[in-house]
C-alpha positions, 0 to 999 in steps of 0.5 A: 500500500506504502509502495502505491502511494510512493509510486504515486507521489512520484507521477503525480510530482513528475506531472506537475513538472512537467506543466511547470517546464512547458508553460515556462519554455513556450519556443521550439528548437530544430532537431538535425537528425542524420537524413533531414532535420525537424522543429518541434516545441521544446518540452517535447524534445525534452520528453522525449529525450526523458522517455528514450533515456527511460528506457535505455535505463529500463534495458539496462536494469533489465539485463543485470536481473535477468542475470542476477535470476539466472544466478539464482536459479542455478544456486537453488539447484545447486542447494537442492543437489546439496540438501539431497546428498546430505540427506542421503549421507545422513541415512547410511548406517553408521559402520564399526571402525575395527 
């Protein structure tokens, strides 16, 4: 519940910041691409760059998380194998050391 409220507060703060930024920067900007140019408003250009950066960050983090999940799966299998080996060793009868 607290996590949802925190996410909602962050979204509202970002939305308010976007409105304030948009109202204070009504100008336009020309963007030069490799094959041409485009003219757009400054807030739209910043929003597109922000979203692209957010997506790149999300992709980078997801690759790291997938590596961690893979390692976790491997470690769980090794733990299961070790536990079964210990269990089988406990069930062996003790032999006299004559």
